C-alpha positions as CSV (number, residue, x, y, z in Angstrom):
1,X,0.3,0.2,0.0
2,X,2.9,2.2,0.8
3,X,4.0,2.3,-2.9
4,X,0.4,3.0,-4.3
5,X,0.2,6.0,-1.9
6,X,3.7,7.0,-2.9
7,X,2.4,6.6,-6.8
8,X,-0.2,8.6,-6.0
9,X,1.7,11.5,-4.1
10,X,4.1,12.0,-6.7
11,X,1.7,12.1,-9.4
12,X,-0.3,14.8,-7.6
13,X,2.4,16.9,-6.3
14,X,3.7,16.4,-10.6
15,X,0.4,18.1,-11.7
16,X,0.2,20.3,-9.2
17,X,3.9,21.8,-9.8
18,X,3.3,21.7,-14.2
19,X,-0.2,23.4,-13.6
20,X,1.3,26.1,-11.1
21,X,4.5,26.2,-12.9
22,X,3.2,26.9,-16.1
23,X,0.8,29.8,-14.8
24,X,3.4,31.7,-13.2
25,X,5.3,31.5,-16.1
26,X,2.7,32.8,-18.0
27,X,1.5,35.2,-15.9
28,X,5.2,36.7,-15.7
29,X,5.7,36.7,-19.5
30,X,2.2,38.9,-20.0
31,X,3.3,41.0,-16.9
32,X,6.6,41.3,-18.6
33,X,4.8,42.3,-22.5
34,X,6.3,39.5,-23.5
35,X,3.3,38.8,-24.9
36,X,-0.5,39.9,-24.5
37,X,-3.5,37.8,-24.5
38,X,-5.0,40.6,-26.8
39,X,-2.9,39.6,-29.9
40,X,-4.0,36.0,-29.7
41,X,-3.2,33.2,-28.1
42,X,0.2,32.0,-29.8
43,X,2.3,32.8,-26.8
44,X,-0.2,31.2,-24.7
45,X,0.1,28.0,-26.6
46,X,4.2,28.2,-27.1
47,X,4.5,28.6,-23.2
48,X,2.1,25.5,-22.5
49,X,4.1,23.4,-25.1
50,X,7.7,24.2,-23.8
51,X,6.8,24.1,-20.1
52,X,4.7,20.7,-20.7
53,X,8.0,19.1,-22.8
54,X,10.2,20.5,-20.0
55,X,8.3,19.2,-17.0
56,X,7.5,16.0,-18.6
57,X,10.7,15.3,-19.4
58,X,12.1,16.1,-15.7
59,X,9.0,14.0,-14.3
60,X,10.2,11.0,-16.7
61,X,13.8,11.4,-15.4
62,X,12.5,11.4,-11.7
63,X,10.6,8.6,-12.2
64,X,13.1,6.8,-13.7
65,X,15.6,7.5,-10.9
66,X,13.5,6.8,-8.3
67,X,12.1,3.4,-9.6
68,X,15.9,2.4,-10.9
69,X,16.7,-1.4,-9.9
70,X,20.0,-1.4,-7.8
71,X,21.3,-4.4,-9.6
72,X,25.0,-3.8,-9.4
């Protein structure tokens, strides 16, 4: 049961980090004037895709790191 709880905790943490992180990056770029919501959604879409790739890659790496076998 502990393994299942750890997996659920990892998944919830990953999803929250993805959502909050992406929103903060997006808000920062809008606030800095990099792009505006009034001129279209290309900036938001680009931020979404890049953050998803970065955060997803980090999650896959972390999962593999934590679940690797210690057969040496």
